C-alpha positions as CSV (number, residue, x, y, z in Angstrom):
1,M,-63.1,-17.7,-16.5
2,S,-62.4,-17.9,-12.9
3,V,-60.1,-20.9,-13.4
4,V,-58.0,-19.0,-16.1
5,V,-57.8,-15.8,-14.1
6,N,-56.5,-17.7,-11.1
7,H,-54.2,-19.6,-13.4
8,R,-52.6,-16.3,-14.6
9,L,-52.3,-14.9,-11.1
10,A,-50.7,-18.0,-9.8
11,L,-47.9,-17.7,-12.3
12,G,-46.7,-14.5,-10.7
13,P,-43.8,-16.0,-8.7
14,A,-42.6,-18.1,-11.7
15,A,-42.7,-15.2,-14.1
16,L,-40.9,-13.1,-11.5
17,A,-38.2,-15.8,-11.2
18,L,-37.5,-15.6,-14.9
19,V,-37.0,-11.8,-14.6
20,L,-34.8,-12.1,-11.5
21,L,-32.5,-14.7,-13.1
22,G,-31.1,-12.0,-15.3
23,A,-30.7,-9.4,-12.6
24,L,-27.4,-10.5,-11.1
25,A,-24.9,-8.5,-13.3
26,V,-23.2,-5.6,-11.5
27,H,-23.7,-2.3,-13.4
28,I,-20.5,-0.3,-13.3
29,P,-20.4,3.2,-14.9
30,A,-18.8,3.2,-18.3
31,G,-16.0,5.5,-17.1
32,E,-15.0,3.0,-14.3
33,A,-15.3,-0.1,-16.5
34,Q,-12.6,1.4,-18.7
35,R,-10.2,1.3,-15.8
36,P,-10.0,-2.3,-14.6
37,V,-8.9,-3.2,-11.1
38,M,-6.7,-6.2,-10.5
39,I,-8.6,-8.8,-8.6
40,L,-6.6,-10.4,-5.8
41,A,-7.0,-14.0,-4.7
42,P,-9.1,-14.3,-1.5
43,D,-6.3,-15.3,0.8
44,E,-4.1,-12.5,-0.6
45,A,-6.9,-10.0,-0.4
46,R,-7.6,-10.8,3.3
47,E,-3.9,-10.6,4.1
48,Q,-3.6,-7.3,2.3
49,L,-6.7,-5.9,4.0
50,E,-5.3,-6.7,7.5
51,R,-1.8,-5.5,6.7
52,A,-2.8,-2.3,4.9
53,S,-5.4,-1.4,7.6
54,L,-2.7,-1.6,10.3
55,A,-0.2,0.3,8.1
56,G,-2.7,3.0,7.4
57,A,-3.4,3.6,11.1
58,E,0.3,3.8,11.8
59,A,0.9,6.2,8.9
60,K,-1.9,8.5,10.1
61,A,-0.5,8.5,13.6
62,R,3.0,9.4,12.3
63,A,1.4,12.2,10.2
64,R,-0.3,13.7,13.2
65,R,2.9,13.5,15.3
66,F,5.1,15.1,12.6
67,A,2.5,17.9,12.1
68,R,2.5,18.6,15.8
69,E,6.3,18.6,16.0
70,A,6.4,20.9,13.0
71,E,4.2,23.4,14.8
72,E,6.4,23.3,17.9
73,A,9.7,23.5,16.0
74,G,11.7,26.6,16.6
75,E,14.1,26.5,13.7
76,A,12.9,26.7,10.1
77,A,15.0,23.7,9.0
78,Q,13.5,21.4,11.7
79,R,10.0,22.6,10.8
80,A,10.6,22.0,7.1
81,A,12.0,18.5,7.8
82,R,9.0,17.5,9.9
83,E,6.5,19.0,7.4
84,A,8.1,16.8,4.7
85,A,7.9,13.8,6.9
86,A,4.2,14.5,7.7
87,L,3.4,14.7,4.0
88,A,5.3,11.5,3.4
89,A,3.3,9.8,6.2
90,R,0.0,11.1,4.7
91,I,1.0,9.7,1.3
92,Q,1.7,6.3,2.9
93,G,-1.7,6.6,4.7
94,I,-3.5,7.2,1.4
95,E,-1.5,4.3,-0.2
96,A,-2.7,2.0,2.6
97,E,-6.3,3.2,2.1
98,I,-6.0,2.4,-1.6
99,E,-4.8,-1.1,-0.8
100,V,-7.6,-1.6,1.6
101,A,-10.2,-0.5,-1.0
102,R,-8.6,-2.9,-3.6
103,A,-8.7,-5.8,-1.1
104,R,-12.4,-5.1,-0.3
105,Y,-13.3,-4.8,-3.9
106,S,-11.5,-8.1,-4.7
107,L,-13.3,-9.9,-1.8
108,A,-16.7,-8.5,-3.0
109,Q,-16.0,-9.6,-6.6
110,V,-15.0,-13.1,-5.5
111,E,-18.2,-13.4,-3.4
112,R,-20.2,-12.3,-6.4
113,A,-18.5,-14.9,-8.6
114,R,-19.3,-17.7,-6.1
115,L,-22.9,-16.5,-5.9
116,A,-23.2,-16.4,-9.7
117,A,-21.9,-20.0,-9.8
118,R,-24.6,-21.1,-7.3
119,L,-27.3,-19.4,-9.3
120,A,-26.2,-21.0,-12.5
121,K,-26.9,-24.4,-11.1
122,R,-30.4,-23.4,-10.3
123,R,-31.0,-21.5,-13.5
124,E,-31.7,-24.3,-16.0
125,P,-34.4,-26.3,-14.1
126,L,-36.1,-23.2,-12.9
127,M,-36.1,-21.7,-16.4
128,R,-37.7,-24.9,-17.8
129,L,-40.4,-24.8,-15.2
130,T,-41.1,-21.1,-15.7
131,A,-41.2,-21.5,-19.5
132,A,-43.7,-24.4,-19.3
133,L,-46.0,-22.5,-16.9
134,Q,-45.8,-19.3,-19.0
135,T,-46.7,-21.3,-22.1
136,T,-49.8,-22.7,-20.4
137,S,-50.8,-19.3,-19.1
138,R,-50.7,-17.8,-22.6
139,R,-53.4,-20.2,-24.0
140,P,-56.5,-18.1,-25.0
141,L,-59.7,-18.9,-23.0
142,A,-61.8,-19.3,-26.2
143,L,-59.4,-21.8,-27.6
144,S,-59.4,-23.8,-24.4
145,A,-63.3,-23.8,-24.4
146,L,-63.4,-25.1,-28.1
147,Q,-60.9,-27.9,-27.7
148,P,-62.4,-31.3,-26.7
149,G,-61.9,-32.0,-23.0
150,S,-60.5,-28.5,-22.5
151,L,-62.6,-27.8,-19.3
152,R,-61.4,-31.0,-17.9
153,N,-57.8,-30.1,-18.8
154,L,-58.2,-26.7,-17.2
155,V,-59.3,-28.5,-14.0
156,Y,-56.2,-30.7,-14.3
157,V,-54.0,-27.6,-14.9
158,R,-55.4,-25.9,-11.9
159,A,-54.7,-28.9,-9.8
160,V,-51.1,-29.1,-11.1
161,L,-50.6,-25.4,-10.5
162,D,-51.9,-25.7,-6.9
163,S,-49.2,-28.2,-6.2
164,A,-46.4,-26.5,-8.3
165,V,-46.8,-22.9,-7.2
166,P,-45.7,-23.5,-3.6
167,Q,-42.6,-25.2,-5.0
168,V,-41.9,-22.3,-7.3
169,R,-42.4,-19.8,-4.5
170,A,-40.0,-21.7,-2.3
171,R,-37.4,-21.8,-5.0
172,T,-37.8,-18.2,-5.9
173,A,-37.7,-17.1,-2.3
174,A,-34.2,-18.6,-2.0
175,L,-33.4,-17.1,-5.3
176,R,-34.6,-13.6,-4.2
177,G,-32.4,-14.0,-1.1
178,D,-29.4,-14.7,-3.2
179,L,-30.1,-11.9,-5.5
180,A,-30.5,-9.5,-2.6
181,K,-27.1,-10.6,-1.4
182,G,-25.8,-10.0,-4.9
183,R,-27.1,-6.4,-4.9
184,S,-25.5,-5.9,-1.5
185,L,-22.2,-7.2,-2.8
186,E,-22.6,-4.9,-5.8
187,R,-23.0,-1.9,-3.6
188,R,-20.0,-2.9,-1.5
189,A,-17.9,-3.3,-4.6
190,L,-18.9,0.1,-5.9
191,R,-18.2,1.7,-2.6
192,A,-14.7,0.2,-2.6
193,L,-14.1,1.2,-6.2
194,T,-15.2,4.8,-5.4
195,A,-12.8,4.9,-2.4
196,L,-10.0,3.5,-4.6
197,R,-10.5,6.2,-7.3
198,D,-10.8,9.0,-4.7
199,G,-7.7,7.7,-3.0
200,E,-5.7,7.8,-6.3
201,S,-6.8,11.4,-6.9
202,D,-5.9,12.4,-3.3
203,L,-2.5,10.6,-3.6
204,E,-1.6,12.5,-6.7
205,A,-2.4,15.8,-5.0
206,R,-0.3,14.9,-2.0
207,R,2.7,13.9,-4.2
208,I,2.6,17.2,-5.9
209,E,2.5,19.0,-2.5
210,L,5.5,17.0,-1.3
211,A,7.5,17.8,-4.5
212,A,6.8,21.5,-4.0
213,N,7.8,21.3,-0.3
214,E,11.1,19.6,-1.2
215,Q,11.8,22.2,-3.9
216,R,11.1,25.0,-1.4
217,Q,13.3,23.3,1.2
218,R,16.2,22.9,-1.2
219,G,16.0,26.6,-2.2
220,Q,16.2,27.7,1.4
221,S,19.3,25.6,2.2
222,S,21.7,26.3,-0.7
223,T,24.7,26.2,1.6
224,A,23.8,22.9,3.0
225,R,23.1,21.6,-0.5
226,S,26.6,22.6,-1.7
227,N,28.1,20.7,1.2
228,A,25.9,17.7,0.4
229,L,27.1,17.8,-3.2
230,R,30.7,17.5,-2.0
231,E,29.7,14.6,0.2
232,E,27.9,13.0,-2.8
233,E,31.0,13.3,-5.0
234,R,33.1,11.6,-2.3
235,A,30.5,8.8,-1.9
236,L,30.4,8.2,-5.7
237,A,34.2,8.0,-5.8
238,L,34.1,5.3,-3.0
239,A,31.4,3.4,-4.9
240,E,33.6,3.2,-8.0
241,E,36.5,1.9,-5.8
242,A,34.4,-0.7,-3.9
243,R,34.3,-4.2,-5.3
244,D,30.7,-4.8,-4.3
245,L,28.0,-3.5,-2.1
246,D,29.4,-5.0,1.1
247,G,32.7,-3.4,0.3
248,L,31.0,0.0,-0.1
249,I,29.2,-0.4,3.2
250,G,32.4,-1.4,4.9
251,V,34.2,1.7,3.7
252,L,31.4,4.0,4.7
253,D,31.3,2.3,8.2
254,R,35.0,3.0,8.6
255,N,34.5,6.6,7.6
256,A,31.6,6.9,10.1
257,K,33.7,5.5,12.9
258,L,36.5,8.0,12.0
259,R,34.0,10.9,12.1
260,R,32.7,9.8,15.5
261,K,36.3,9.6,16.9
262,L,37.1,13.0,15.7
263,A,33.9,14.4,17.1
264,A,34.8,12.9,20.5
265,L,38.2,14.7,20.7
266,P,38.4,17.5,23.3
267,G,37.8,21.1,22.1
268,P,40.4,23.9,22.0
269,V,41.8,25.3,25.2
270,L,42.1,28.9,26.4
271,R,45.0,30.8,25.0
272,P,47.5,31.7,27.8
273,P,47.8,35.3,28.9
274,S,50.3,37.5,27.0
275,L,53.4,38.7,28.7
276,G,52.3,42.2,28.3
277,G,49.5,41.7,30.7
278,R,46.8,41.9,28.2
279,S,43.9,39.6,28.8
280,A,43.7,36.5,26.6
281,D,41.2,36.1,23.8
282,V,38.3,34.1,25.1
283,I,38.0,30.8,23.1
284,D,35.2,28.3,23.8
285,A,36.9,25.4,25.7
286,S,33.8,23.5,26.4
287,P,34.2,19.8,25.5
288,A,32.6,18.6,22.3
289,P,29.4,16.7,22.8
290,A,30.1,13.0,23.4
291,S,29.1,11.0,20.4
292,Q,27.5,7.7,20.6
293,P,30.2,5.0,21.1
294,D,30.4,2.1,18.7
295,N,28.7,-0.3,21.1
296,A,25.5,-0.9,19.1
297,A,23.2,1.1,21.3
298,S,19.5,0.6,20.9
299,L,18.1,1.9,17.6
300,A,15.3,4.4,18.2
301,A,12.0,4.2,16.3
302,F,13.0,1.9,13.4
303,Q,10.3,1.3,10.8
304,L,10.1,-0.4,7.4
305,P,10.8,2.1,4.6
306,V,7.7,1.1,2.5
307,Q,4.4,-0.6,2.8
308,G,4.1,-3.9,1.1
309,R,4.0,-7.7,1.3
310,I,7.2,-9.4,2.4
311,I,8.5,-11.5,-0.5
312,T,11.8,-12.6,1.0
313,G,12.4,-12.8,4.7
314,F,15.7,-12.4,6.6
315,G,17.9,-15.5,6.2
316,E,15.8,-17.0,3.4
317,M,17.5,-18.6,0.5
318,R,17.5,-16.5,-2.7
319,A,17.4,-17.7,-6.3
320,S,21.1,-16.8,-6.5
321,G,21.8,-19.5,-3.8
322,L,22.8,-16.9,-1.2
323,R,20.8,-16.2,2.0
324,S,19.0,-12.9,2.3
325,R,20.6,-10.4,4.7
326,G,17.4,-8.3,4.9
327,L,13.9,-8.1,3.6
328,S,12.4,-7.8,0.1
329,L,9.0,-6.0,0.0
330,S,6.5,-5.7,-2.8
331,P,5.1,-2.2,-2.7
332,A,2.4,-0.5,-4.8
333,A,3.6,1.1,-8.0
334,G,5.3,4.4,-7.3
335,A,4.9,3.9,-3.5
336,Q,6.5,6.4,-1.1
337,V,9.8,5.3,0.5
338,I,10.9,6.8,3.8
339,A,13.9,6.8,6.0
340,P,13.6,3.9,8.5
341,A,15.1,6.0,11.4
342,D,17.1,9.2,12.2
343,G,20.5,9.3,10.6
344,R,22.8,10.7,8.0
345,I,22.8,9.9,4.3
346,A,26.1,8.2,3.5
347,F,25.3,7.2,-0.1
348,A,22.4,7.9,-2.4
349,G,22.2,7.1,-6.1
350,P,22.5,4.3,-8.7
351,Y,24.5,1.2,-7.9
352,E,25.2,-1.7,-10.3
353,G,22.7,-4.5,-9.8
354,F,20.6,-2.7,-7.2
355,A,19.0,0.2,-9.2
356,R,19.2,3.2,-6.9
357,I,20.1,2.7,-3.3
358,V,20.3,4.8,-0.1
359,I,22.7,4.0,2.8
360,I,21.9,5.7,6.1
361,E,24.3,5.9,9.1
362,H,22.3,5.8,12.4
363,P,23.7,6.7,15.8
364,G,25.2,4.0,17.8
365,G,27.0,2.1,15.0
366,W,23.8,1.1,13.0
367,T,23.5,1.3,9.2
368,S,20.5,0.7,7.0
369,L,20.5,0.0,3.3
370,V,17.4,0.6,1.1
371,T,17.6,-0.8,-2.4
372,G,15.4,-0.9,-5.5
373,L,14.3,2.8,-5.6
374,A,13.2,4.2,-9.0
375,R,13.9,7.7,-7.8
376,V,16.1,9.1,-5.0
377,D,15.1,12.4,-3.4
378,V,18.1,12.8,-0.9
379,A,21.8,13.3,-1.3
380,A,24.9,12.1,0.6
381,G,25.7,14.3,3.6
382,E,22.1,15.2,4.4
383,D,20.7,14.6,7.9
384,V,17.2,12.9,7.9
385,I,14.7,12.1,10.5
386,G,12.9,8.8,10.7
387,G,9.9,9.0,8.3
388,A,11.6,11.6,5.9
389,P,11.0,10.9,2.2
390,L,13.8,9.1,0.5
391,G,12.3,8.5,-2.9
392,V,9.7,6.3,-4.6
393,A,9.3,2.7,-5.8
394,A,9.1,1.6,-9.4
395,T,6.1,2.3,-11.6
396,P,5.2,0.3,-14.7
397,A,7.0,2.9,-16.8
398,T,10.3,2.7,-14.7
399,R,10.5,-1.0,-14.0
400,A,12.8,-1.6,-16.9
401,A,15.5,0.5,-15.1
402,S,14.7,-0.5,-11.5
403,S,13.4,-3.4,-9.4
404,D,9.8,-4.3,-8.6
405,L,10.9,-4.9,-5.0
406,I,12.2,-2.6,-2.3
407,G,15.0,-4.1,-0.1
408,I,15.9,-3.1,3.4
409,E,18.9,-4.3,5.3
410,L,19.8,-3.3,8.8
411,R,23.4,-3.8,10.2
412,R,24.7,-3.5,13.6
413,Q,28.5,-2.8,13.7
414,G,28.5,-4.2,10.1
415,D,26.7,-7.4,10.9
416,P,23.3,-8.0,9.3
417,V,20.3,-8.3,11.7
418,N,16.6,-9.0,11.1
419,P,14.9,-5.6,10.6
420,L,11.6,-7.0,12.0
421,D,13.2,-7.6,15.4
422,Y,13.7,-3.8,15.7
423,Q,10.5,-2.5,14.1
424,Q,8.5,-0.3,16.3
């Protein structure tokens, strides 16, 4: 009896190993399992984790700065513009958090797959050993006593178990360590998945808030909006006349130079005294503020209009055989697109071959071009601050009518330059 009892007790680690072998699967709630998350390749996930973490920190810093400036703004228009920019920065911050969560989830899942592959190699021999030991342990004591030589066999079995159990324990110890790591990876993946889902809900709420803010801002500036509509009509007429995008930018640059020259002209002079001795009407003769000359002054606080991986760099050869004059970025679906710097909207709307585009004139002879937008939220003639919302990138539902990529070109006196050289 003592032999058999010890025999059964000695099989504990082996039996435990058989149970543990099936414990690796991650249990995701049914509601989450119905919403699959795209798993990134390890290198892509690590690159996205680093890029999105940095972009998220920068977006949060911009949001705090714009919120502070909105509180300090004296005019309602300035306050509204900075509130909108703060909301856009918060949206980009949430988008970055979602990308970080997706990257962490992908890395955790990749590690779990590697762990499962290692365990699969150990599974078959360990299962065979466990099955043999369990078969021996189930033999009834009475049957063992009635069989010829059973007591001798029991002694042999005890000797075999004494030598086998340490090996089983060693193997199951390593297995338990791997399974503990698997459970840790499961918790990490679930935390990342929860953060991703929470971020998506928060993002939708912020987008609704931004849309309401823009609607309120438009309602408060009906006069400015009517002027912008006239500017928009003129810009659309120029777009119809221009042969290509370069031609349109050239025409807009010439118009901008003309406006700057007109703004630099001296103001009106005092009317001379009348012969009757009456005092002259007082007319403001102060000179007009000097505009920035077309000498390509430094561009203040330039930033990329959207978060995403750079697909095509400046100067790289495109599929069309032409070299890129800007950057192509791959953003998240429906990502927020912002103004790269302070300026004036020269053109905003559809343009053949580029989906919807926005052209911004910046002080000092600079021009930026943002292409591939699925929706544009600004109009020609509007003044924008760096970080103000311009529109959104494509979503799966709008990709048929727009590009998957957002393009950004930066030109100095009409000549393309690398936007990354001026990013702050």
